[in-house]
C-alpha positions as CSV (number, residue, x, y, z in Angstrom):
1,M,-15.1,-17.8,1.5
2,M,-16.6,-15.1,3.7
3,K,-16.4,-17.4,6.7
4,E,-12.8,-18.2,5.7
5,E,-11.9,-14.6,5.5
6,W,-13.4,-13.8,8.9
7,R,-11.8,-16.8,10.5
8,L,-8.4,-15.9,9.0
9,H,-8.6,-12.4,10.4
10,Q,-9.8,-13.6,13.8
11,S,-7.0,-16.2,14.0
12,L,-4.3,-13.6,13.3
13,V,-5.5,-10.3,14.9
14,G,-8.2,-11.6,17.2
15,P,-12.0,-11.0,16.9
16,L,-11.8,-7.6,18.7
17,G,-8.9,-6.3,16.6
18,S,-10.6,-7.5,13.4
19,A,-13.9,-5.9,14.3
20,L,-12.3,-2.6,15.3
21,F,-10.7,-2.1,11.9
22,P,-13.8,-0.7,10.2
23,A,-14.5,1.3,13.4
24,T,-11.1,2.9,13.1
25,I,-11.8,3.9,9.5
26,F,-15.2,5.4,10.6
27,L,-13.6,7.5,13.4
28,F,-10.7,8.6,11.2
29,T,-13.0,9.6,8.3
30,A,-15.4,11.4,10.6
31,F,-12.5,13.5,12.0
32,L,-11.2,14.4,8.6
33,A,-14.7,15.2,7.3
34,L,-15.2,17.6,10.2
35,V,-11.9,19.3,9.6
36,T,-11.8,19.4,5.8
37,P,-14.4,22.1,5.2
38,R,-12.3,24.5,7.2
39,V,-8.9,23.5,5.7
40,L,-10.1,23.1,2.1
41,S,-12.7,25.9,2.0
42,H,-10.9,27.5,-1.0
43,M,-11.0,24.3,-3.1
44,P,-13.8,23.8,-5.6
45,T,-16.2,20.9,-5.0
46,A,-15.4,19.5,-8.4
47,T,-11.7,19.1,-7.4
48,I,-12.6,17.4,-4.1
49,L,-14.9,15.0,-6.0
50,L,-12.1,14.3,-8.5
51,M,-9.6,13.6,-5.8
52,L,-11.9,11.1,-4.0
53,H,-12.7,9.2,-7.2
54,V,-9.1,9.1,-8.4
55,A,-8.1,7.8,-4.9
56,S,-10.8,5.1,-5.1
57,V,-9.6,4.0,-8.6
58,L,-6.0,3.8,-7.3
59,Y,-7.2,1.8,-4.2
60,G,-8.9,-0.7,-6.6
61,L,-5.8,-1.0,-8.7
62,F,-3.7,-1.6,-5.6
63,V,-5.8,-4.5,-4.3
64,G,-7.0,-6.1,-7.6
65,N,-3.9,-8.2,-8.5
66,F,-5.8,-11.4,-8.2
67,G,-4.3,-13.1,-11.3
68,A,-0.9,-13.3,-9.8
69,I,-2.4,-14.3,-6.4
70,G,-4.2,-17.2,-8.2
71,E,-0.9,-18.5,-9.7
72,H,0.8,-18.1,-6.3
73,V,-1.9,-20.2,-4.6
74,M,-2.0,-22.9,-7.2
75,T,1.7,-23.4,-7.6
76,R,3.2,-23.0,-4.1
77,R,2.6,-24.6,-0.7
78,L,1.3,-22.2,1.9
79,G,2.7,-24.0,4.9
80,Q,0.0,-25.8,6.8
81,V,-2.8,-23.6,5.3
82,S,-5.2,-25.1,2.8
83,M,-7.3,-22.4,1.1
84,I,-10.7,-22.9,-0.5
85,M,-9.3,-21.5,-3.7
86,Q,-7.2,-24.7,-4.0
87,M,-10.3,-26.9,-4.2
88,P,-10.0,-27.3,-8.0
89,Q,-6.9,-29.4,-7.5
90,T,-9.0,-32.2,-5.8
91,Y,-12.7,-31.4,-6.6
92,P,-14.7,-31.2,-9.8
93,V,-15.0,-27.4,-9.8
94,S,-13.2,-25.0,-12.3
95,F,-10.6,-22.6,-11.1
96,R,-12.4,-19.8,-13.0
97,T,-15.5,-20.5,-10.9
98,M,-13.5,-20.3,-7.7
99,M,-11.8,-17.0,-8.8
100,A,-15.3,-15.5,-9.6
101,V,-16.5,-16.4,-6.1
102,F,-13.2,-15.1,-4.6
103,Y,-13.6,-11.8,-6.5
104,A,-17.2,-11.4,-5.3
105,K,-16.1,-12.2,-1.8
106,D,-13.4,-9.5,-1.9
107,S,-15.8,-7.0,-3.3
108,V,-18.2,-7.5,-0.4
109,F,-15.2,-7.5,2.0
110,Y,-13.9,-4.1,0.9
111,L,-17.4,-2.7,0.8
112,L,-18.1,-3.7,4.4
113,Y,-14.6,-3.1,5.7
114,S,-13.8,0.1,3.9
115,Y,-16.6,1.9,2.1
116,V,-19.5,1.5,4.5
117,P,-17.5,2.8,7.5
118,L,-16.0,5.6,5.3
119,T,-19.5,6.7,4.1
120,L,-20.9,6.6,7.6
121,G,-17.9,8.7,8.8
122,L,-18.7,11.3,6.1
123,A,-22.4,11.3,7.2
124,V,-21.3,12.4,10.6
125,A,-20.0,15.7,9.2
126,A,-22.6,16.1,6.5
127,P,-25.1,18.4,8.4
128,G,-22.4,20.8,9.4
129,A,-21.1,21.0,5.8
130,G,-24.5,21.6,4.4
131,V,-24.5,18.2,2.6
132,S,-27.6,16.0,2.6
133,L,-27.4,12.4,3.8
134,S,-28.6,11.2,0.4
135,G,-25.7,13.1,-1.2
136,V,-23.3,11.3,1.1
137,A,-24.8,7.9,0.3
138,T,-24.5,8.7,-3.4
139,L,-20.9,9.7,-3.0
140,G,-20.3,6.4,-1.2
141,L,-21.9,4.6,-4.2
142,T,-19.9,6.4,-6.9
143,T,-16.6,6.1,-5.1
144,F,-17.2,2.4,-4.5
145,L,-18.1,1.9,-8.2
146,S,-14.8,3.7,-9.0
147,F,-13.0,1.3,-6.7
148,M,-14.7,-1.7,-8.4
149,A,-13.6,-0.4,-11.8
150,G,-10.0,0.0,-10.6
151,M,-10.1,-3.5,-9.1
152,G,-11.6,-5.0,-12.2
153,L,-9.0,-3.4,-14.4
154,S,-6.2,-4.5,-12.1
155,F,-7.7,-8.1,-12.1
156,T,-7.8,-8.2,-15.9
157,L,-4.3,-6.9,-16.3
158,S,-2.9,-9.4,-13.8
159,A,-4.7,-12.3,-15.5
160,V,-3.3,-11.2,-18.8
161,S,0.2,-11.0,-17.3
162,V,0.1,-14.7,-16.4
163,R,-0.7,-15.5,-20.1
164,S,1.3,-13.1,-22.2
165,R,3.9,-10.5,-20.9
166,P,4.0,-8.6,-24.2
167,L,0.2,-8.2,-24.3
168,W,0.3,-7.1,-20.6
169,L,2.8,-4.4,-21.5
170,M,0.7,-3.3,-24.4
171,L,-2.4,-3.0,-22.3
172,N,-0.6,-1.1,-19.6
173,T,0.7,1.3,-22.3
174,G,-2.9,1.8,-23.4
175,V,-4.0,2.6,-19.9
176,A,-1.2,5.1,-19.4
177,A,-2.0,6.7,-22.8
178,A,-5.7,7.0,-21.8
179,A,-4.6,8.8,-18.5
180,A,-2.3,11.0,-20.5
181,L,-5.2,12.1,-22.7
182,V,-6.8,13.5,-19.6
183,Y,-3.6,15.1,-18.2
184,P,-1.4,16.6,-19.4
185,L,-2.9,16.6,-22.9
186,G,-6.3,17.7,-21.8
187,L,-8.1,16.0,-24.8
188,L,-10.5,14.1,-22.5
189,K,-12.3,15.1,-19.3
190,P,-11.7,13.0,-16.2
191,E,-15.3,11.9,-16.1
192,Q,-14.9,10.4,-19.5
193,I,-12.3,7.9,-18.1
194,I,-13.7,7.6,-14.5
195,L,-17.4,7.0,-15.4
196,P,-18.9,7.2,-11.9
197,L,-17.5,10.7,-11.6
198,A,-19.7,11.7,-14.5
199,Y,-22.8,11.2,-12.4
200,W,-22.0,14.4,-10.5
201,T,-22.2,16.3,-13.8
202,D,-25.3,14.8,-15.5
203,R,-27.1,13.3,-12.4
204,S,-28.3,10.4,-14.6
205,L,-29.1,7.0,-13.3
206,W,-28.0,5.6,-16.7
207,T,-24.5,6.8,-15.7
208,L,-24.6,4.7,-12.6
209,A,-25.9,1.7,-14.6
210,A,-23.1,2.1,-17.1
211,S,-20.5,2.4,-14.4
212,S,-21.8,-0.9,-12.9
213,A,-21.7,-2.5,-16.3
214,V,-18.1,-1.4,-16.8
215,A,-17.1,-2.8,-13.4
216,F,-18.9,-6.1,-14.1
217,T,-17.4,-6.4,-17.6
218,L,-13.8,-5.9,-16.3
219,A,-14.3,-8.4,-13.6
220,S,-15.8,-10.9,-16.0
221,A,-12.9,-10.4,-18.4
222,G,-10.5,-11.1,-15.6
223,V,-12.3,-14.3,-14.7
224,A,-12.4,-15.4,-18.4
225,L,-8.7,-14.8,-18.9
226,M,-7.6,-16.8,-15.8
227,K,-5.8,-20.0,-16.6
228,E,-7.3,-23.3,-15.5
229,R,-4.0,-25.1,-15.0
230,Y,-0.7,-23.8,-13.7
231,E,2.7,-25.3,-14.0
232,T,5.4,-24.5,-11.5
233,R,7.9,-22.3,-13.2
234,E,11.5,-23.4,-13.3
235,S,14.4,-21.0,-13.7
236,R,18.2,-21.4,-13.5
237,S,20.9,-18.9,-12.9
238,G,24.5,-18.6,-11.8
239,F,23.5,-17.2,-8.5
240,S,25.7,-18.4,-5.7
241,F,24.4,-18.4,-2.1
242,L,27.9,-18.6,-0.7
243,D,28.9,-15.5,-2.7
244,A,25.9,-13.7,-1.3
245,E,26.8,-14.8,2.2
246,S,30.2,-13.3,1.7
247,L,28.7,-10.1,0.2
248,F,26.7,-9.6,3.4
249,G,29.6,-10.4,5.8
250,F,29.3,-6.9,7.3
251,T,26.0,-8.1,9.0
252,G,28.0,-10.5,11.2
253,G,25.9,-13.3,12.6
254,L,22.9,-12.4,10.4
255,R,24.8,-12.8,7.1
256,T,23.4,-16.3,6.4
257,L,19.8,-15.2,7.0
258,V,20.4,-12.0,5.0
259,A,21.8,-14.0,2.1
260,K,18.7,-16.3,2.3
261,E,16.5,-13.3,2.0
262,W,18.5,-12.0,-0.9
263,A,18.3,-15.4,-2.6
264,E,14.5,-15.4,-2.2
265,V,14.1,-12.0,-3.7
266,R,16.4,-13.0,-6.6
267,R,14.7,-16.4,-7.1
268,A,11.2,-14.8,-7.1
269,G,12.3,-12.3,-9.7
270,A,11.2,-9.6,-7.2
271,L,14.3,-7.5,-7.1
272,A,13.2,-5.0,-9.8
273,P,9.6,-4.9,-8.6
274,V,10.7,-4.1,-5.0
275,V,13.0,-1.3,-6.0
276,M,10.7,0.2,-8.7
277,S,7.6,-0.1,-6.5
278,F,9.4,1.9,-3.7
279,A,10.6,4.5,-6.2
280,G,7.2,4.6,-7.9
281,H,5.3,5.3,-4.7
282,L,7.8,8.2,-3.8
283,L,7.5,9.6,-7.3
284,A,3.7,9.3,-7.1
285,I,3.6,11.7,-4.1
286,Y,5.6,14.3,-6.0
287,G,3.6,13.7,-9.1
288,M,0.2,14.2,-7.4
289,S,1.3,17.4,-5.8
290,W,2.7,18.6,-9.1
291,V,-0.5,17.7,-11.0
292,F,-2.5,19.5,-8.3
293,E,-0.4,22.6,-8.5
294,A,-0.5,22.6,-12.4
295,G,-4.1,21.6,-12.7
296,V,-5.8,23.6,-9.9
297,G,-3.3,26.5,-10.0
298,V,-2.8,26.5,-6.2
299,S,0.8,26.6,-4.9
300,L,1.2,24.1,-2.1
301,G,4.7,25.3,-1.1
302,F,6.1,21.8,-0.6
303,N,9.9,21.8,-0.4
304,V,12.5,19.0,-0.6
305,V,12.4,18.6,3.2
306,F,8.7,18.1,3.2
307,Y,8.9,15.4,0.5
308,S,11.8,13.7,2.4
309,G,9.4,13.1,5.4
310,F,7.3,10.7,3.4
311,V,10.2,8.3,2.6
312,G,9.6,6.3,5.8
313,F,5.8,6.0,5.1
314,M,6.4,4.6,1.7
315,G,8.9,2.1,3.1
316,V,6.1,0.4,5.1
317,M,4.7,-1.0,1.8
318,T,8.2,-2.2,0.7
319,Y,8.8,-3.9,4.0
320,S,5.4,-5.5,3.8
321,F,6.2,-6.8,0.4
322,L,9.5,-8.4,1.6
323,T,7.6,-10.2,4.4
324,N,5.1,-11.6,2.0
325,L,7.5,-13.2,-0.5
326,E,7.9,-16.5,1.2
327,H,6.1,-18.5,3.9
328,N,8.5,-19.3,6.7
329,E,6.8,-22.1,8.6
330,Y,9.6,-24.6,7.7
331,L,11.9,-22.5,9.9
332,N,10.1,-23.8,13.0
333,V,12.5,-26.8,12.8
334,Q,15.6,-24.7,12.2
335,P,17.8,-23.0,14.8
336,V,16.5,-19.5,14.1
337,S,13.8,-17.3,15.6
338,V,11.3,-14.9,14.2
339,D,13.2,-11.8,15.5
340,M,16.4,-13.0,13.6
341,V,14.5,-13.2,10.3
342,V,12.8,-9.8,11.0
343,K,16.3,-8.3,11.5
344,A,17.5,-9.9,8.3
345,K,14.6,-8.5,6.3
346,L,15.3,-5.0,7.8
347,V,18.9,-5.2,6.6
348,L,17.8,-6.2,3.1
349,Y,15.2,-3.5,3.2
350,F,17.8,-0.8,3.9
351,V,20.2,-2.2,1.3
352,L,17.5,-2.1,-1.4
353,T,16.0,1.3,-0.5
354,A,18.9,3.5,0.7
355,G,20.1,4.4,-2.7
356,V,16.6,5.1,-4.0
357,S,15.8,7.3,-1.0
358,A,18.9,9.4,-1.4
359,S,18.4,9.7,-5.2
360,Y,14.8,10.8,-4.6
361,V,15.8,13.6,-2.2
362,V,18.7,14.8,-4.4
363,G,16.4,14.7,-7.5
364,I,13.7,16.8,-5.9
365,G,16.4,19.2,-4.8
366,F,17.5,19.7,-8.4
367,L,13.9,20.0,-9.7
368,K,13.0,22.6,-7.2
369,N,16.4,24.3,-7.2
370,Q,16.7,23.7,-3.4
371,L,20.1,22.0,-3.3
372,S,20.9,23.8,-0.1
373,L,18.1,21.9,1.7
374,V,19.2,18.5,0.4
375,P,21.4,17.7,3.5
376,L,18.5,18.4,5.8
377,G,16.2,16.3,3.6
378,L,18.6,13.4,3.6
379,L,18.8,13.5,7.4
380,L,15.0,13.5,7.7
381,A,14.6,10.8,5.1
382,G,17.1,8.5,6.8
383,A,15.6,9.1,10.2
384,T,12.0,8.4,9.1
385,S,13.1,5.3,7.2
386,V,14.8,3.8,10.3
387,Y,12.1,4.8,12.7
388,V,8.9,4.1,10.8
389,V,10.1,0.7,9.4
390,G,11.5,-0.1,12.9
391,V,8.1,0.6,14.4
392,T,6.4,-1.5,11.7
393,S,8.6,-4.5,12.2
394,Y,8.3,-4.2,16.0
395,L,4.5,-4.1,15.8
396,T,3.9,-6.6,13.0
397,G,7.0,-8.9,12.7
398,L,6.6,-11.1,9.6
399,W,2.9,-10.6,9.2
400,T,2.6,-6.9,8.3
401,N,-0.1,-7.4,5.6
402,T,-2.4,-9.0,8.1
403,M,-1.5,-7.3,11.4
404,F,-2.4,-3.9,10.0
405,F,-6.0,-5.1,9.8
406,D,-5.8,-5.1,13.7
407,A,-7.2,-1.8,14.9
408,R,-5.0,-2.0,18.0
409,V,-1.9,-2.3,15.8
410,I,-3.0,0.6,13.5
411,L,-3.7,2.8,16.5
412,S,-0.3,2.0,18.1
413,F,1.4,2.7,14.8
414,C,-0.4,6.1,14.6
415,V,0.6,6.9,18.2
416,Y,4.2,6.1,17.5
417,V,4.5,7.7,14.1
418,V,2.0,10.5,13.5
419,P,2.9,13.1,16.2
420,P,6.6,13.4,15.3
421,M,5.9,13.3,11.6
422,I,3.4,16.2,11.9
423,V,6.0,18.2,13.8
424,A,8.6,17.5,11.1
425,E,6.3,18.3,8.2
426,V,5.0,21.5,9.7
427,A,8.5,22.6,10.4
428,A,9.4,21.8,6.7
429,L,6.5,24.0,5.6
430,M,7.9,26.8,7.8
431,M,11.3,26.7,6.1
432,P,10.7,29.5,3.6
433,F,9.8,32.1,6.2
434,R,11.2,30.8,9.5
435,A,14.2,28.8,8.5
436,G,16.1,29.8,11.7
437,V,13.5,28.0,13.8
438,A,12.3,25.3,11.4
439,A,15.7,23.8,10.5
440,P,16.7,23.1,14.2
441,V,13.3,21.5,14.7
442,V,13.8,19.2,11.8
443,V,17.2,18.3,13.1
444,A,15.9,17.7,16.6
445,V,13.0,15.5,15.3
446,S,15.4,13.5,13.2
447,A,17.7,12.9,16.1
448,L,14.8,11.9,18.4
449,L,13.5,9.5,15.8
450,L,16.9,7.8,15.4
451,A,17.3,7.7,19.2
452,A,13.8,6.2,19.7
453,A,14.4,3.6,17.0
454,M,17.3,2.0,18.8
455,P,15.3,0.7,21.8
456,L,12.7,-0.6,19.5
457,L,15.2,-2.6,17.5
458,R,16.9,-3.8,20.7
459,R,13.5,-5.0,22.0
460,M,12.8,-6.9,18.8
461,E,14.2,-10.1,20.3
462,Q,11.9,-9.8,23.4
463,R,8.9,-9.1,21.1
464,W,9.2,-11.9,18.6
465,A,11.8,-14.5,19.8
466,D,9.3,-16.9,21.3
467,V,6.6,-16.6,18.6
468,P,6.4,-19.5,16.1
469,F,6.7,-18.9,12.4
470,S,3.2,-20.2,12.0
471,F,2.0,-17.3,14.2
472,V,-1.7,-17.5,15.3
473,N,-3.0,-14.9,17.7
474,T,-5.8,-16.3,19.8
475,G,-6.2,-13.2,21.9
476,S,-9.4,-11.2,22.0
């Protein structure tokens, strides 16, 4: 499986791009580690440790949805791809065994691809910050154990979701209740929920051993709860493709493809998850800043315009989800091209997210009593959505999940997106005391983003028209 993972990355992003991904994490982490002591000098060390461990748990929760992946692999054709995980269909090996090996493989993959370069990046800045290298190594270990606990929990919950939806809802409610006991109720301390964090309080090796045992137990529970046999689900509805095609008539020549994308989202039962996931990520940004202000007592001064600038960033994950719903290799024999399908997915993306984005901006305007800034926030949110997702689709096409593992793609994305976003966000923070200067800057950046998005969208055909739907990059 390690060979398969490496081969898959090489085939799609090239050996150089695949190898540069951890190098990019290393450089980015080293830069942040050098800057952080100066920027966050007022923040207690305990708060920084809490943030790092919570982020690791959330990272694990995000990537640990292996139960649903297992069902997807065993019940759907993946074009011309035959994965090692599908071996139980033809060989005398249990699916639980394959999932256990797959889980171990992904654990090693994320360790080598994320946490080793991240720890090495922190080590670069350790001497200047007065932190020992052994302390950095220990931090790498405890954050990785937090990641493994999050991944194990997500794996277990996803395995339960395949067996019993009511039980899955009950367990999720229990997890949410446990988090609420920490904040806002304050009945538990964070280290009582995130066990690796407790090591920084008691410095006990038993704490690390217990953290490892928790991660192993959660992973084992996920494996044990996996189903051995899957049946393809059948569902019926009164959905009419022709009605959908008529509904999207405003898209002109793309209406058939947009209707196809809409049908795939409806058929997969993904309409609510797509919309709620986008809304959830936006609310998480506001929620984390609110928790930070309430818990630490430090006013961040974020206004509605500042939050509006993140709408485009969150849209990247939603667009990525839309590109991952169905495998499109069968379209190689149809009179369509990759760029046409990309454009259809972009239309559907804006249809699904425009209302959520506007509601988010208006809602924060009400919560912060900043309704006068809502028009400016809506302008920036719309501009970032069009520009950032336009850049994403131009760079990654229909393979966003994989292409973002190519360091060259990530660097190009940062070059396109980060500078104008920094200018917009800094201007947003200046609004309370330099509104006369900041507001025109936000308007100018929004206009520039919209203007820059147009050539990218027009060049979409040149970028992806001649690429097959079974895209394989053999470049180095």
